[in-house]
C-alpha positions as CSV (number, residue, x, y, z in Angstrom):
1,M,75.2,79.9,94.1
2,F,77.8,77.2,93.5
3,R,78.3,76.5,97.0
4,S,82.4,76.1,96.7
5,I,82.6,80.2,96.6
6,F,82.5,80.5,99.8
7,K,86.6,96.7,118.8
8,K,87.5,99.5,117.3
9,S,90.5,99.7,115.5
10,T,92.5,103.0,114.4
11,I,93.8,103.6,110.6
12,L,96.9,101.6,109.9
13,V,98.8,104.2,107.9
14,L,100.1,102.7,104.6
15,V,99.5,104.5,101.9
16,I,100.9,103.3,98.3
17,L,101.4,106.1,95.7
18,F,100.6,105.5,92.4
19,T,102.7,107.3,89.9
20,N,101.4,106.3,86.8
21,S,97.5,107.8,87.8
22,L,96.0,110.8,89.2
23,Y,94.7,108.7,91.8
24,A,96.3,109.7,95.5
25,Q,96.3,106.3,97.5
26,W,95.1,103.3,98.9
27,V,94.5,103.6,102.7
28,K,94.5,100.3,104.2
29,Q,92.4,100.1,107.4
30,V,92.2,97.6,110.2
31,S,89.1,95.8,110.3
32,G,89.8,94.1,113.7
33,T,88.6,90.9,112.5
34,D,90.0,87.9,110.4
35,A,86.4,87.1,109.0
36,S,86.4,87.5,105.2
37,F,83.9,89.5,103.6
38,R,81.8,89.6,100.0
39,S,79.3,92.7,101.2
40,I,79.9,96.2,101.9
41,H,77.4,99.2,101.5
42,A,79.1,103.0,102.0
43,I,75.5,105.1,102.5
44,S,77.9,108.6,103.0
45,K,81.3,109.6,103.3
46,K,81.2,108.3,107.1
47,V,79.1,105.5,107.4
48,V,79.6,102.3,106.0
49,W,78.1,98.6,106.4
50,A,79.9,95.2,105.6
51,G,78.8,91.7,106.3
52,G,81.5,88.7,106.7
53,T,81.5,85.0,107.7
54,N,80.7,83.7,111.2
55,G,78.1,86.1,111.4
56,T,80.2,89.2,111.6
57,V,79.2,92.5,110.6
58,L,81.5,95.8,110.4
59,K,80.4,99.3,111.0
60,T,81.9,102.6,111.0
61,T,80.6,105.9,111.7
62,N,83.8,108.2,111.1
63,A,85.0,107.4,107.3
64,G,86.5,104.4,108.8
65,A,88.7,105.9,111.6
66,H,86.9,103.5,113.6
67,W,85.4,99.5,112.8
68,E,82.9,98.4,115.2
69,V,82.9,94.4,114.8
70,I,79.4,93.2,115.7
71,K,78.8,89.3,115.9
72,V,75.2,88.7,115.3
73,S,73.7,86.6,118.1
74,G,72.7,83.0,116.5
75,A,74.5,83.6,113.3
76,E,77.5,82.2,114.2
77,K,77.9,79.5,111.2
78,L,76.4,82.1,108.7
79,D,78.4,83.7,105.9
80,F,76.9,87.4,105.0
81,R,77.1,87.7,101.1
82,D,75.2,91.1,101.3
83,I,74.5,94.2,103.2
84,Y,72.1,96.9,102.5
85,G,72.4,99.9,105.1
86,V,69.6,102.6,105.2
87,N,71.5,104.9,107.6
88,E,73.7,104.2,111.1
89,K,70.8,102.6,112.7
90,I,68.9,100.5,110.0
91,A,70.5,97.9,108.3
92,Y,69.4,94.8,106.3
93,I,71.9,91.6,106.0
94,M,71.6,88.5,104.0
95,S,73.1,85.0,104.4
96,A,74.0,82.7,101.7
97,G,73.9,79.2,102.3
98,N,71.9,76.0,101.8
99,A,68.1,76.6,103.1
100,E,67.8,72.9,104.4
101,D,70.9,74.1,106.3
102,G,69.2,77.0,107.9
103,A,71.6,79.4,106.1
104,A,69.1,81.1,103.5
105,K,68.2,84.0,106.0
106,I,67.8,87.9,106.1
107,Y,68.3,89.9,109.4
108,K,67.1,93.5,109.9
109,T,68.6,95.9,112.8
110,I,67.1,99.2,113.7
111,N,69.3,100.1,116.5
112,G,72.7,100.1,114.7
113,G,73.7,96.4,115.2
114,I,72.7,96.2,119.0
115,S,70.3,93.8,118.1
116,W,69.0,91.9,115.0
117,E,65.9,90.2,113.8
118,V,65.3,87.7,111.1
119,V,62.9,88.6,108.6
120,L,62.9,86.4,106.7
121,E,63.9,82.6,106.3
122,Y,63.4,79.8,103.7
123,K,63.5,76.2,104.9
124,Q,62.7,75.0,101.2
125,K,65.5,72.4,100.1
126,G,67.3,73.9,96.8
127,V,66.8,77.8,98.0
128,F,70.2,79.6,98.0
129,F,70.7,83.5,98.3
130,D,73.0,85.0,96.1
131,S,72.5,88.8,96.0
132,M,69.6,91.6,97.5
133,D,69.2,95.3,96.8
134,F,67.0,97.9,97.8
135,W,64.8,100.7,96.2
136,N,64.7,102.6,99.4
137,E,64.0,101.7,102.8
138,K,60.8,99.8,102.5
139,E,61.0,98.2,99.0
140,G,63.7,96.0,98.0
141,I,64.7,92.7,95.8
142,L,66.4,89.5,96.5
143,I,67.4,86.7,93.8
144,G,68.6,83.0,94.9
145,D,69.7,80.1,92.7
146,P,66.5,79.0,90.1
147,I,64.0,76.7,91.3
148,D,61.5,74.9,89.2
149,D,63.5,76.1,86.1
150,K,62.4,80.0,86.9
151,P,64.5,82.5,88.7
152,F,63.9,82.7,92.3
153,I,63.4,86.4,93.0
154,L,61.7,87.7,95.9
155,R,60.2,91.3,96.6
156,T,59.5,93.2,100.0
157,L,57.3,96.4,99.9
158,D,57.1,96.7,103.6
159,G,60.6,97.1,105.1
160,G,61.2,93.2,105.2
161,K,58.3,92.2,107.2
162,S,56.8,90.3,104.4
163,W,58.9,88.6,101.4
164,L,56.9,87.1,98.1
165,R,58.1,85.6,95.4
166,I,57.9,87.1,91.9
167,A,55.2,84.9,90.2
168,K,56.9,82.1,88.1
169,E,54.6,83.0,85.0
170,N,56.1,86.5,84.8
171,L,59.5,85.2,84.6
172,P,61.9,84.0,81.6
173,L,62.8,80.4,81.7
174,I,66.2,79.7,83.1
175,K,68.7,77.9,80.9
176,E,70.2,74.6,81.9
177,G,73.2,75.5,84.6
178,E,72.2,79.0,84.7
179,A,72.5,80.8,88.0
180,S,74.2,83.5,89.8
181,F,77.3,83.6,91.8
182,A,77.0,85.1,95.6
183,A,80.6,86.7,95.5
184,S,80.1,90.7,95.7
185,G,76.7,91.3,96.6
186,N,76.0,93.0,93.3
187,C,74.3,90.7,90.9
188,V,71.2,92.3,91.3
189,V,71.3,96.0,91.6
190,T,68.2,98.9,91.6
191,R,67.7,102.2,90.2
192,P,65.0,104.8,90.8
193,N,61.4,104.2,89.7
194,G,61.4,100.6,90.3
195,K,64.0,99.5,87.9
196,A,66.3,96.8,88.6
197,W,68.7,94.1,86.8
198,V,69.9,90.6,87.9
199,N,72.8,88.6,86.2
200,T,73.5,85.2,85.9
201,Q,76.6,83.8,84.3
202,N,76.0,85.2,80.8
203,R,72.3,86.8,80.8
204,I,70.5,89.8,82.0
205,F,67.3,90.0,83.7
206,F,65.5,93.8,83.6
207,T,62.3,95.0,85.5
208,S,61.2,98.8,85.1
209,D,58.0,98.0,87.7
210,K,59.5,96.2,90.9
211,G,59.5,93.1,89.3
212,E,56.2,92.8,87.7
213,T,57.4,92.0,84.5
214,W,60.6,91.1,83.0
215,Q,62.9,90.8,80.1
216,V,66.3,89.3,79.4
217,S,69.2,89.8,77.2
218,E,72.7,88.1,76.4
219,T,75.8,89.1,77.1
220,P,79.3,88.0,75.6
221,F,80.5,86.2,78.9
222,K,80.8,82.3,78.8
223,K,78.6,80.6,80.8
224,G,80.3,78.2,83.3
225,Q,80.0,76.8,86.5
226,T,82.9,78.6,87.9
227,A,82.5,81.5,85.3
228,G,80.6,84.1,84.3
229,I,79.5,87.9,85.3
230,F,80.0,88.0,89.1
231,G,78.9,91.9,89.4
232,L,76.9,94.8,87.8
233,H,76.7,98.3,88.0
234,F,75.0,100.8,86.6
235,W,75.4,104.7,86.9
236,S,72.4,105.7,84.9
237,D,69.0,104.1,83.2
238,V,71.4,103.7,80.0
239,Q,74.9,103.0,81.0
240,G,76.4,100.3,83.3
241,I,79.0,97.6,83.2
242,A,79.4,93.8,83.9
243,V,82.4,92.4,85.5
244,G,83.7,88.8,85.8
245,G,86.0,86.2,84.7
246,D,86.5,82.4,86.5
247,Y,87.2,82.4,89.9
248,K,89.3,78.7,89.6
249,N,91.4,80.8,87.0
250,D,91.3,84.1,88.6
251,K,95.1,85.5,87.1
252,A,94.5,84.3,83.4
253,E,94.2,86.7,80.5
254,Y,90.2,86.8,79.0
255,E,87.7,89.3,79.1
256,N,86.7,90.2,82.2
257,V,84.5,93.7,81.7
258,A,81.5,94.5,79.3
259,L,79.4,97.7,78.7
260,T,76.1,98.5,78.0
261,N,74.7,101.7,76.2
262,D,71.3,101.1,76.2
263,G,69.8,99.9,79.5
264,G,71.3,96.3,79.4
265,Q,69.4,95.2,75.9
266,T,72.9,95.0,74.4
267,W,76.5,94.6,75.8
268,K,79.8,94.4,74.1
269,F,83.3,93.5,75.8
270,L,85.8,96.3,76.8
271,P,89.6,95.8,76.5
272,S,90.2,93.6,79.2
273,A,91.0,95.2,82.6
274,Q,94.5,94.8,84.2
275,P,95.6,93.0,86.2
276,Y,94.2,90.6,84.3
277,G,92.0,88.3,85.5
278,L,88.7,87.7,87.9
279,K,86.5,91.4,88.5
280,E,83.7,90.8,91.1
281,A,82.7,94.1,91.7
282,A,83.0,98.0,90.1
283,S,81.8,101.1,90.9
284,R,82.5,104.6,88.7
285,L,83.3,108.1,90.1
286,P,81.5,111.2,90.1
287,N,84.6,112.3,87.5
288,G,83.7,109.6,85.2
289,N,86.5,107.3,86.3
290,I,85.6,103.8,86.8
291,I,87.1,101.3,89.7
292,L,87.4,97.4,89.2
293,V,88.2,95.2,92.0
294,G,88.7,91.3,92.3
295,T,91.1,88.7,93.5
296,S,93.6,89.7,90.6
297,G,93.7,93.2,92.0
298,T,92.5,96.6,90.9
299,S,91.9,98.4,87.3
300,L,91.2,101.8,86.8
301,L,89.5,103.3,83.6
302,E,90.1,107.1,83.4
303,K,87.0,109.0,81.4
304,D,87.9,109.4,78.0
305,E,90.3,106.5,78.1
306,E,90.1,103.3,76.0
307,N,92.4,101.1,78.4
308,W,92.9,100.1,81.9
309,K,95.7,101.1,84.1
310,A,96.5,98.2,86.9
311,L,96.8,100.0,90.1
312,D,97.6,97.0,92.0
313,D,97.6,93.1,92.9
314,Y,95.1,93.4,96.0
315,S,92.9,91.0,96.2
316,F,89.1,92.1,97.2
317,H,85.8,90.8,96.8
318,T,83.7,94.0,96.7
319,I,83.7,97.5,96.3
320,S,81.2,100.5,97.5
321,C,81.6,104.2,97.2
322,F,79.7,107.2,98.2
323,K,80.7,109.7,95.8
324,D,84.5,109.9,95.8
325,A,85.0,107.6,99.0
326,C,85.4,104.1,97.9
327,W,86.0,101.2,100.4
328,A,86.7,97.7,99.1
329,I,86.8,94.6,101.1
330,G,87.9,90.9,101.3
331,A,89.4,87.7,102.5
332,K,90.8,87.8,106.2
333,G,89.4,91.0,106.7
334,N,91.5,92.7,104.3
335,L,89.8,96.5,103.9
336,A,91.0,99.8,102.0
337,K,89.5,103.0,101.7
338,F,90.4,104.7,98.4
339,T,90.6,108.3,97.8
340,T,91.4,110.7,94.7
341,K,93.3,113.8,94.3
342,K,91.5,117.2,93.5
């Protein structure tokens, strides 16, 4: 939505210690590219995929000791705003952009990125892909800008061979000006047994049956052309958070994180995460601590604490964690790994 949001390397040993936290370090990693990134997926402690501008994909199979820069043939003008890795060989990437300009596409690789196949392409005017996620290798869901006053939601059940739009009569009406931000690859998230949540600027759409039926709930976020929810993260079927802000006023003080304890039916703001400003993505660690990233910096909420700690002012667009190994990525190839003390 909102069009204005738009080989090998070795680890650069740049370690920043935080004395006010139990956390050991952010370790900057050399991405080997100046492309900008809004999608990343850690599928193990060693294998991570990321998607970015100019048809660029990053992949590591050794925890970031080396990153491979992959240029997808024919996609030089595309911006990969979401990515889903199945394993080190299989991955899906989603291009965000106007369908009429040839930018609404999903590619799939089954050979580690050596070659890519277009498994979905829309050319219908008004179509704009925002985010996708998968329940497993075969079954996935995609959200795009609303069409005909209804959410534009696609689903595949056969590994991307076919994608069908969820019947409009099964979806709630969209309000005027309502849509999602293609900002961090996190405005649709899935959980086992067919559950999925989709966010617009201030509402959450929920399905428990892989998109057959939907419920919608309100959040306290304010809806705007540049403001609202930028990403979701659920760590159980009932607990999750929504993060956001205003990308044109990304350092101001305002509410930027909300919590649900009932599967997204109701939401309440938590104390504003510091550094104040825009938060685009979140992840919860196995020890119960929560990390937020955005252009205003990294925030940490330790388990059983009420207030956030400001860890740094690094600008990242998104984060992905496998257990306690986390990677964050942003503009101009800015990439880092976050590890914790035992």
